[in-house]
C-alpha positions in Angstrom: 86.6 -147.3 17.1 83.7 -146.2 15.0 81.8 -143.0 16.7 78.7 -141.1 16.1 78.5 -137.6 15.6 76.5 -135.9 18.4 74.9 -133.4 16.1 73.3 -135.7 13.5 73.9 -139.2 14.7 75.9 -140.2 11.6 78.6 -142.7 12.0 82.1 -141.3 11.4 85.1 -143.4 10.5 88.0 -144.1 13.0 90.7 -141.5 13.2 93.9 -141.1 15.3 95.2 -137.9 16.8 97.3 -136.9 13.6 94.4 -137.1 11.4 92.1 -135.1 13.6 91.9 -132.0 10.8 90.3 -134.7 8.4 87.8 -135.9 10.8 86.6 -132.1 11.4 86.5 -131.6 7.7 84.2 -134.8 7.4 82.2 -133.4 10.2 81.7 -130.1 8.5 81.0 -131.9 5.3 78.4 -134.2 6.6 77.1 -132.5 9.5 77.2 -128.8 9.3 74.8 -127.3 6.9 76.5 -123.9 7.2 80.4 -124.1 6.4 80.8 -120.6 7.9 80.4 -122.0 11.3 82.9 -124.7 10.8 85.8 -122.2 11.4 84.8 -122.1 15.1 85.4 -125.8 15.3 88.6 -126.2 13.9 91.0 -126.5 16.5 94.1 -127.6 13.9 93.3 -125.6 10.7 95.3 -126.1 7.5 97.9 -123.1 6.8 96.1 -120.6 4.4 97.0 -120.4 0.5 98.8 -117.1 -0.4 96.6 -115.6 -3.1 98.3 -113.5 -5.8 97.1 -110.7 -8.0 95.5 -111.5 -11.5 98.4 -112.1 -14.0 100.7 -113.3 -11.4 102.2 -117.1 -11.5 100.2 -119.2 -9.1 102.5 -120.2 -6.5 101.4 -122.1 -3.4 103.3 -122.8 -0.3 103.7 -126.4 0.7 101.3 -127.9 3.4 102.6 -128.6 6.8 103.2 -132.1 7.6 100.9 -133.5 10.4 102.3 -137.0 10.6 103.5 -138.0 14.0 107.5 -138.3 14.1 109.2 -141.3 13.9 109.1 -143.2 17.4 106.2 -141.2 18.7 104.1 -142.6 21.5 100.8 -141.5 22.0 99.9 -140.9 25.7 96.4 -139.8 25.5 94.0 -142.4 26.3 90.5 -143.1 24.5 88.9 -142.3 27.7 90.3 -138.9 28.0 89.7 -138.2 24.7 86.4 -139.8 23.8 85.1 -140.0 27.3 81.5 -138.7 26.5 81.2 -141.2 23.5 82.6 -144.2 25.5 80.1 -143.8 28.2 77.4 -144.2 25.6 78.7 -147.5 24.3 76.4 -150.4 24.8 77.2 -152.8 27.4 76.0 -156.1 28.8 74.1 -155.0 31.5 72.0 -152.4 29.6 68.2 -152.8 30.3 68.6 -155.3 33.1 67.8 -152.8 35.6 64.6 -152.2 34.2 63.5 -155.9 34.3 61.7 -157.6 37.2 61.1 -161.4 37.6 57.5 -162.4 38.7 57.8 -166.0 40.3 54.8 -168.1 41.6 52.3 -167.2 38.9 49.7 -169.8 38.1 50.8 -172.6 35.5 48.2 -172.3 32.6 47.8 -173.8 28.9 47.1 -171.9 25.8 43.4 -171.7 26.5 43.8 -169.7 29.8 46.9 -167.9 28.7 45.1 -164.6 27.5 43.2 -164.1 31.0 46.3 -164.6 32.9 48.1 -162.3 30.7 45.5 -159.7 31.1 45.4 -160.1 34.9 49.4 -159.9 35.3 49.8 -156.7 33.2 46.6 -155.0 34.8 48.5 -155.5 38.3 51.9 -154.5 37.0 51.0 -151.4 35.0 50.3 -149.6 38.2 54.0 -149.2 38.8 55.0 -147.5 35.6 55.0 -148.1 31.8 55.6 -151.6 30.6 57.7 -152.0 27.6 57.6 -155.9 27.4 56.4 -158.9 29.2 57.8 -162.5 28.3 56.2 -165.6 29.8 58.7 -168.7 29.5 56.7 -171.8 28.1 57.4 -175.4 27.9 57.2 -177.9 25.0 53.4 -178.4 25.5 52.8 -174.7 25.6 52.1 -174.4 29.3 53.6 -171.4 31.3 56.3 -172.2 33.7 55.0 -170.4 36.5 57.2 -167.2 36.2 57.5 -164.3 33.8 60.0 -161.2 33.0 58.5 -157.6 33.0 60.7 -154.8 31.6 59.6 -151.3 32.3 60.6 -148.0 30.7 62.9 -147.2 33.5 64.7 -148.4 36.5 62.4 -146.4 39.2 59.3 -148.2 37.9 60.8 -151.5 38.4 61.9 -150.7 41.9 58.5 -149.3 42.8 57.0 -152.6 41.3 59.3 -154.6 43.8 58.6 -152.5 46.6 54.5 -152.4 46.3 53.9 -155.9 44.7 56.1 -158.3 46.4 54.2 -160.7 48.1 51.0 -159.5 46.3 48.3 -161.9 46.9 46.7 -163.3 43.6 44.1 -165.3 45.3 44.1 -167.7 47.9 46.5 -170.2 46.5 49.1 -167.9 44.7 51.2 -165.2 46.4 53.4 -163.4 43.8 57.1 -163.1 44.7 58.8 -160.1 42.8 62.5 -159.6 42.3 64.9 -157.4 40.3 66.6 -159.2 37.4 69.9 -157.5 38.3 69.6 -159.2 42.0 70.3 -162.8 40.6 73.7 -161.8 39.7 74.2 -160.1 43.4 72.9 -163.5 44.9 75.1 -165.9 42.7 78.3 -164.0 43.7 77.9 -164.7 47.4 81.0 -165.8 48.6 81.2 -169.7 49.8 82.9 -168.9 53.0 81.1 -167.0 55.6 82.6 -164.2 57.2 81.2 -162.3 60.5 79.9 -158.8 59.9 81.8 -156.0 61.3 80.5 -154.8 64.8 79.1 -151.3 64.6 79.4 -148.8 67.2 76.4 -148.7 69.5 73.8 -146.1 69.0 71.6 -144.9 72.1 68.0 -145.4 71.2 65.4 -142.7 72.6 63.7 -144.1 75.5 60.0 -144.2 74.8 58.8 -145.4 78.2 60.9 -143.3 80.5 57.6 -141.8 81.6 56.7 -144.9 83.5 60.0 -144.5 85.7 58.7 -141.6 88.0 59.2 -142.7 91.4 56.0 -141.3 92.9 53.8 -142.5 89.8 52.9 -139.0 88.9 51.1 -138.7 85.7 51.9 -136.3 82.9 49.5 -134.2 81.2 49.9 -131.3 78.2 48.0 -128.3 78.0 47.2 -126.8 74.4 46.8 -123.2 73.7 46.8 -120.7 70.9 49.3 -117.9 71.9 48.9 -115.9 68.7 46.5 -116.5 65.8 48.1 -119.6 63.8 50.6 -120.5 66.4 49.7 -123.5 68.9 51.5 -123.8 72.1 52.0 -127.3 73.9 53.0 -127.4 77.5 53.9 -131.0 79.1 53.7 -131.0 82.8 54.3 -133.5 85.8 51.4 -133.5 88.0 53.4 -133.0 91.2 51.6 -131.5 94.4 50.8 -129.0 95.3 52.0 -127.4 91.9 52.6 -129.3 88.8 56.0 -129.3 87.4 56.7 -128.0 83.8 58.6 -130.7 81.8 58.7 -128.9 78.3 57.0 -126.1 76.5 57.1 -126.0 72.6 56.1 -123.1 70.7 54.3 -123.9 67.3 54.3 -127.5 67.9 51.3 -128.2 66.0 48.8 -126.4 63.5 45.8 -127.6 65.2 45.6 -130.2 68.1 47.4 -133.0 69.4 46.5 -136.6 70.2 48.2 -139.3 72.5 48.5 -142.8 71.5 46.5 -145.6 73.5 49.1 -146.4 75.7 50.8 -142.9 75.9 53.8 -143.8 74.0 53.6 -141.3 71.3 52.0 -137.9 70.7 50.7 -136.8 67.3 50.9 -133.3 66.0 49.0 -132.1 62.7 50.6 -130.1 60.0 49.8 -128.9 56.4 52.4 -131.5 54.8 51.0 -134.2 57.1 51.5 -135.8 60.7 54.5 -136.2 63.0 54.9 -138.7 65.7 56.9 -137.7 68.9 58.0 -139.6 71.8 60.9 -139.9 74.5 61.6 -137.9 77.5 62.2 -134.7 75.6 59.6 -135.6 72.7 62.0 -136.1 69.8 60.7 -136.8 66.5 60.1 -140.6 65.7 58.6 -140.5 62.4 56.5 -138.3 60.1 54.1 -139.4 57.5 53.4 -137.2 54.5 49.4 -136.8 54.2 48.6 -133.3 53.1 45.7 -131.6 55.2 45.1 -135.0 57.2 42.2 -134.0 59.5 42.4 -136.4 62.4 44.2 -139.8 63.1 43.5 -143.2 64.6 46.0 -145.1 66.4 45.7 -149.0 66.7 45.3 -150.5 70.4 48.7 -151.9 70.3 50.3 -148.9 68.7 51.7 -150.7 65.6 49.8 -148.6 63.0 48.7 -145.2 62.3 45.7 -144.1 60.2 45.5 -140.7 58.7 42.1 -139.2 57.6 42.1 -136.8 54.6 39.3 -134.3 53.8 36.2 -135.5 52.5 36.6 -137.5 49.5 40.0 -138.1 49.9 42.1 -141.1 50.8 42.8 -143.1 54.1 46.1 -144.3 54.7 47.4 -146.9 57.2 51.1 -146.5 58.2 53.5 -148.5 60.4 54.4 -146.2 62.9 58.1 -147.4 63.6 59.1 -147.9 59.8 56.8 -145.1 58.3 55.8 -147.6 55.6 52.5 -147.2 53.9 50.4 -150.4 54.4 47.2 -149.9 52.8 45.1 -147.2 51.2 41.4 -146.5 51.0 39.1 -143.8 49.7 36.7 -142.1 52.0 33.2 -141.5 51.5 32.8 -138.3 53.2 33.9 -139.2 56.8 30.7 -141.1 57.5 31.0 -143.7 60.3 30.8 -146.6 57.6 34.1 -145.7 56.3 36.0 -145.5 59.7 38.6 -148.2 60.2 38.0 -150.2 63.4 40.9 -152.3 64.9 40.9 -155.6 67.0 42.4 -155.4 70.3 45.5 -157.3 69.4 46.1 -155.1 65.9 45.8 -158.4 64.0 42.8 -157.3 62.1 41.2 -153.9 61.1 37.7 -153.8 59.6 35.3 -151.2 57.8 31.7 -151.2 56.8 31.4 -150.6 53.0 28.1 -151.3 51.0 26.3 -154.0 53.3 29.9 -155.7 53.7 32.2 -156.1 56.5 35.6 -155.8 55.1 38.1 -157.6 57.4 42.0 -157.1 56.6 44.4 -159.5 58.1 47.4 -157.0 59.1 50.1 -159.6 58.4 49.5 -159.1 54.8 46.6 -156.4 54.7 44.7 -158.3 52.3 41.0 -159.3 53.0 40.4 -162.1 55.2 40.1 -165.4 53.2 40.1 -162.9 50.2 36.4 -162.6 50.8 34.2 -159.8 52.5 31.2 -160.7 54.9 28.3 -159.7 53.1 25.2 -158.8 55.6 22.3 -157.4 53.7 20.8 -154.4 55.7 23.6 -154.1 58.3 23.9 -150.5 60.1 27.0 -150.8 62.3 29.4 -153.1 64.1 32.0 -153.3 66.8 34.9 -155.1 67.9 35.3 -156.4 71.6 37.8 -154.9 73.4 39.5 -157.9 74.7 38.6 -160.8 72.4 38.2 -161.2 68.4 34.6 -161.1 68.2 32.5 -158.6 66.1 29.1 -157.4 67.1 26.9 -156.3 64.7 23.0 -155.4 64.0 20.8 -155.7 61.0 17.9 -153.3 60.4 14.3 -154.6 60.3 12.9 -155.2 57.1 9.2 -156.1 56.1 8.0 -159.6 57.8 11.9 -159.9 58.8 12.8 -158.8 62.5 16.2 -156.7 63.3 18.9 -158.6 64.9 22.0 -158.6 66.8 24.8 -160.9 66.1 28.1 -161.9 67.5 30.7 -163.5 65.2 34.0 -165.0 66.2 37.1 -164.0 63.9 38.7 -165.4 62.0 36.5 -168.5 61.6 33.6 -166.2 60.9 31.4 -168.2 63.4 28.1 -167.0 64.5 28.1 -167.3 68.5 24.9 -165.6 69.2 22.0 -164.0 67.5 19.2 -162.2 69.1 16.0 -160.8 67.1 14.5 -157.8 67.7 11.0 -156.3 66.7 9.8 -152.6 66.0 13.3 -151.4 65.9 14.1 -147.6 65.2 17.9 -147.8 66.1 20.5 -149.4 68.0 23.5 -148.7 69.8 26.5 -151.1 70.8 28.2 -150.4 73.9 30.9 -153.0 75.3 32.2 -153.2 78.7 36.0 -152.4 78.9 37.1 -155.8 80.1 34.8 -157.3 77.6 32.6 -159.4 80.0 29.3 -157.8 78.9 27.9 -156.2 75.7 25.0 -154.1 76.2 23.0 -153.2 72.8 20.7 -150.1 73.6 17.5 -150.6 71.4 15.2 -147.9 70.5 11.5 -149.1 69.5 8.3 -148.3 68.4 5.7 -148.8 71.1 2.9 -149.1 68.6 2.5 -149.1 64.7 -0.7 -148.4 62.5 -1.0 -149.0 58.9 -3.4 -146.8 56.7 -3.6 -148.3 53.2 -4.1 -145.9 50.5 -4.4 -148.4 47.6 -3.3 -151.8 47.1 0.4 -151.2 46.4 1.0 -148.2 48.9 0.6 -147.9 52.8 1.6 -145.5 55.3 3.0 -146.7 58.7 2.6 -144.6 61.7 4.3 -145.2 64.8 3.1 -143.6 68.2 5.5 -143.4 71.2 8.8 -145.0 72.0 10.4 -147.3 74.5 13.7 -148.5 75.1 15.3 -151.7 75.7 19.0 -152.5 77.0 19.9 -156.2 75.7 22.7 -157.3 77.9 24.7 -160.2 76.8 26.8 -162.3 79.3 29.9 -162.9 77.2 31.9 -165.1 79.7 29.0 -167.6 80.4 28.0 -170.6 78.2 25.8 -169.9 75.2 26.0 -166.2 75.8 22.7 -165.7 77.7 20.9 -162.4 77.3 18.9 -160.3 79.8 16.6 -157.3 79.0 16.2 -154.1 80.7 13.2 -151.9 79.7 13.0 -148.2 80.2 9.9 -145.9 79.1 11.4 -142.7 79.4 13.7 -140.9 77.1 17.3 -142.2 77.4 19.8 -139.5 77.4 23.1 -141.3 78.6 24.3 -144.7 79.1 27.9 -146.1 80.5 29.6 -149.0 81.7 31.7 -149.0 84.7 35.3 -149.6 83.2 36.5 -151.8 86.2 33.3 -153.5 87.7 29.9 -154.8 86.6 27.8 -151.7 87.2 26.2 -149.7 84.5 24.4 -146.3 84.7 21.4 -144.5 82.7 20.2 -140.9 82.6 16.6 -141.0 81.6 13.6 -138.8 81.9 13.5 -135.0 81.1 16.9 -133.2 80.9 15.4 -130.6 83.4 14.6 -133.2 85.8 16.3 -136.6 85.1 16.7 -139.9 86.8 20.1 -141.6 87.2 19.6 -145.3 87.6 22.4 -147.6 88.6 22.2 -151.6 87.7 24.5 -154.4 88.7 25.0 -157.5 86.7 26.1 -160.9 88.1 26.8 -164.1 86.8 24.0 -166.2 86.0 21.6 -163.3 87.2 19.5 -160.6 85.6 20.8 -157.0 86.0 19.2 -155.6 89.4 18.4 -152.0 90.0 20.7 -150.9 92.8 20.0 -147.3 93.2 18.0 -144.5 91.5 18.8 -140.7 92.0 15.9 -138.7 91.1 15.6 -135.3 90.0 19.1 -134.8 88.7 20.0 -132.0 86.3 22.6 -133.6 84.0 23.0 -135.1 80.6 26.7 -136.9 80.9 28.3 -139.7 82.6 31.9 -140.0 83.4 33.2 -142.9 85.2 36.7 -143.3 86.8 38.9 -145.6 85.1 39.1 -147.4 88.2 35.6 -147.8 88.8 33.6 -146.9 91.8 33.5 -143.1 91.4 31.3 -141.2 88.8 30.7 -137.5 87.9 27.2 -136.7 86.8 27.8 -133.5 84.5 25.4 -130.8 83.0 27.7 -129.3 80.4 25.4 -126.5 79.6 25.2 -125.1 82.9 28.5 -126.3 84.2 27.5 -128.2 87.1 29.1 -131.6 88.5 28.1 -134.1 91.2 30.9 -136.5 92.5 29.1 -139.9 93.4 30.7 -142.9 95.3 28.8 -145.9 94.0 29.6 -148.2 96.8 26.9 -146.5 99.0 25.7 -144.0 96.4 26.4 -140.9 98.5 27.2 -137.6 96.7 30.4 -136.6 98.0 30.5 -133.0 96.6 28.8 -130.8 94.0 30.7 -128.1 92.1 30.4 -125.9 89.1 32.7 -124.7 86.4 30.9 -122.1 84.2 30.8 -123.2 80.7 32.9 -126.2 81.0 32.9 -128.2 78.0 35.1 -131.3 78.6 35.7 -133.5 81.6 38.9 -135.6 81.9 39.8 -138.2 84.4 43.3 -138.9 85.1 44.6 -142.8 84.3 44.8 -143.4 88.0 41.3 -142.3 88.9 42.8 -139.8 91.6 42.0 -136.3 89.7 39.2 -135.0 87.4 39.8 -131.9 85.1 37.0 -129.7 83.8 37.9 -127.3 81.1 36.5 -124.5 79.1 37.8 -124.2 75.6 38.2 -121.3 73.2 34.4 -121.3 72.1 33.9 -119.1 75.4 35.2 -115.6 75.3 35.6 -115.4 79.1 37.1 -117.7 81.8 39.0 -119.8 79.6 41.2 -122.5 81.5 40.7 -125.3 83.6 40.1 -126.5 87.1 41.7 -129.6 88.8 39.6 -131.5 91.2 40.2 -134.7 93.4 38.0 -137.6 93.0 35.9 -136.6 96.1 35.2 -133.2 94.2 37.5 -130.8 96.3 38.9 -128.2 94.0 42.6 -128.3 93.9 43.6 -125.6 91.5 42.1 -123.3 89.2 44.1 -122.1 86.0 42.8 -119.2 83.9 44.7 -119.5 80.4 43.9 -117.1 77.6 42.9 -119.1 74.5 43.0 -122.3 76.2 42.3 -125.2 73.6 42.7 -128.6 75.0 43.7 -130.5 78.3 44.8 -134.1 77.9 46.2 -136.7 80.4 48.8 -138.9 79.1 47.6 -142.5 79.1 49.3 -145.4 80.7 49.7 -148.8 79.4 48.0 -152.0 81.0 49.7 -153.1 84.2 51.9 -156.1 83.7 50.9 -157.4 87.2 48.5 -160.6 87.1 45.0 -160.4 88.8 46.6 -162.4 91.7 49.2 -160.1 92.3 47.0 -157.2 92.2 44.7 -158.7 95.0 47.5 -159.7 97.0 48.6 -155.9 96.6 45.2 -154.7 97.8 45.0 -157.2 100.7 48.4 -156.0 102.0 48.0 -152.3 101.5 48.0 -151.4 104.7 51.6 -152.6 105.2 52.6 -149.6 102.7 50.2 -147.0 104.2 52.7 -145.8 106.5 55.1 -145.3 103.9 52.9 -143.4 101.7 51.8 -141.2 104.6 55.3 -140.3 105.4 56.1 -139.5 101.9 53.0 -137.3 101.7 54.0 -135.6 104.9 57.4 -134.8 103.6 56.2 -133.5 100.2 53.6 -131.3 102.2 56.3 -130.2 104.8 58.6 -129.4 101.8 55.7 -127.6 100.2 54.9 -125.6 103.5 58.5 -124.7 104.0 58.5 -123.4 100.4 55.2 -121.5 101.1 56.5 -120.0 104.3 59.8 -118.9 102.6 57.7 -117.2 100.1 55.5 -115.5 102.3 58.5 -114.4 104.3 59.9 -112.9 101.4 56.6 -111.1 100.4 56.4 -109.7 104.0 59.9 -108.4 104.0 59.2 -106.6 100.7 56.0 -105.1 102.2 57.8 -103.9 105.2 60.4 -102.2 103.1 58.0 -100.6 100.9 55.9 -99.1 104.0 58.9 -98.1 105.8 59.8 -96.1 102.7 56.5 -94.4 102.3 56.3 -93.5 106.2 59.6 -91.9 105.8 58.4 -89.8 102.8 55.2 -89.0 104.8 57.3 -88.0 107.8 59.4 -85.9 105.6 56.6 -84.1 104.0 55.0 -82.9 107.3 56.8 -79.6 107.3 55.4 -78.7 103.8 51.9 -79.8 104.9 51.8 -77.6 107.9 53.1 -74.9 105.7 50.1 -75.5 103.4 47.6 -75.8 106.4 48.6 -72.6 108.3 51.0 -74.3 110.6 48.1 -76.5 112.1 49.1 -80.2 112.7 46.1 -81.9 110.9 48.0 -85.4 111.4 46.9 -85.5 115.1 43.4 -84.4 114.1 43.0 -87.3 111.8 44.4 -89.8 114.3 42.0 -88.6 116.9 39.1 -91.4 117.4 36.7 -88.8 118.7 37.0 -87.0 115.5 34.9 -89.0 113.6 31.6 -89.1 112.0 29.6 -92.3 111.9 27.1 -93.1 109.2 24.7 -96.4 109.1 23.5 -97.6 105.5 21.0 -100.2 105.0 20.8 -102.1 101.7 18.0 -104.7 101.0 19.9 -107.9 100.1 17.2 -110.5 99.6 13.7 -110.8 100.1 12.0 -114.2 100.7 8.1 -115.1 101.0 7.3 -118.4 102.7 3.9 -119.7 102.3 2.6 -121.4 105.6 -0.1 -124.0 105.0 
């Protein structure tokens, strides 16, 4: 067949093997500008003519015959001889891989067609360079509801199918995108179905084996920097009397680690992105490429991971299991308004942007009803921890009061609104069980306007007071009660399991801690007020009832039982900067991180305030308990277990005694070994002392001074008095 020269692209006539020299001469004539270079290409040159001297008769030799002999069979195939040319031969499927079919687009007439064309091409040009777009039309010049889009290369077409399939154009149209080449694949499906071949079973990594511990001992991890730039993570089981080390990883992360809400995964941070680990030996589950990600957020049901880049960079939502990128946003400097907030069931994710609450449905990651919720003056919002309800508050304007609104999602129905006046700021606090909502309101006690002219006026506010608006979420029409406090509020915290909340108010050097109890159909009641406490933080046990009053500046802690409000114990941990309750509420850990130059490490306390162990660890950074998922037992079953707890008490006691006996046995063996080592060392030294006696007597003029030193009468006694403390007591 005709071929093209690879040097210049000219078409050259067909040739056979025996006419190859003619073909090369044609190449030289039409393609090579310098004929001298052609000699390098001649694989079958003609025989040179014999030149003769001037005056001699010109006699030339006969040219060789290049014709094939009679009966010659050419066994060289075209593929072997012209394989590189034949591969460039146009074929029927050329260009098909670059074409996609977009279905379910609106059917429009000639008047609306330019607008539709602009929208479709604007959407699909993000995947790559578009070469051509074809819209089939009927006799009336209306589109048929589908289009063909041709890209410059196959990669762009595949990216369009991956990212734009099921793209929601509006609330009526969702685009379906397929590769044009797939139609042949689907048309070639055999009529008779044959069952797939069974694949060998591959053992999956068990992500929940940490819940199978027989004695329900919790796990924790300790993060420390062994050398600059090398962060070590140690995983331990909280066994008694000493923890059991499960695993230790050097250079496990670049900065710190974070557990998922249910404890299934642990996330590490690296320059290239973040990595999710899980299972008994913490194998890699997935990795997410987001360079210089500063921190992450994991949805409550652990389906999605959110990575936050540095200021002004993107925020990405990923599917944890598949690693697929679900949605991308641009951060606005890491302000609270840009943070993504999840509903309790992972169904919705929301963020606050430009006085709008944007709620995305995670089934498609498009805006709910394709519209944002616009609320002028909105400052903040929060999801209920147990229901798809959003609470948000709106700032006060001239002649318009501030308000707190509860909205049900997805219907966007306002359940309750509370108007507030003279508002400076609000903080939203949900109770963990979702039964109550507390809105802390900072209010101006008095305002005064001084008019300078008709247009401008200055507003002066004198004094502040504070209100706690308590919403009873489980009662009809959601009634609201108010608790007013005149003093400065230092801290507020709900009891995780129960109906109490606590407030620290007053001056930091001599604050008061008030405990209120809320009941159905009743206003909150003050049940206890602890006066003159030097504390600034509240840490409730995750099981309720017990609370730690902490002063993190001085490192002092008080352990309080809120059943009778007795102070069980007080303790101190110098420069402790963090407090962590374990998931069962039995242990508390206080830690001193790398900010302090000395005494770095952590203390472990019982819930009653008794120190169990002190661990000094150089360059200690972080202590984290591994969270537990919610119990699968119903409320009735839990109440039944609590009612019959005495039946199991003897079993627990015997286990504890056996554990302590085993621990005591190990301790006795350890002490016996140390005593044996000491006795051996002492005997060795006594023998050396006895062997040196002769030498000592020679040095001391043969006087045995050993007996003099052993004589009790040969002792001088001296009494030294030191003033320890001087107290002055004034008697009135």
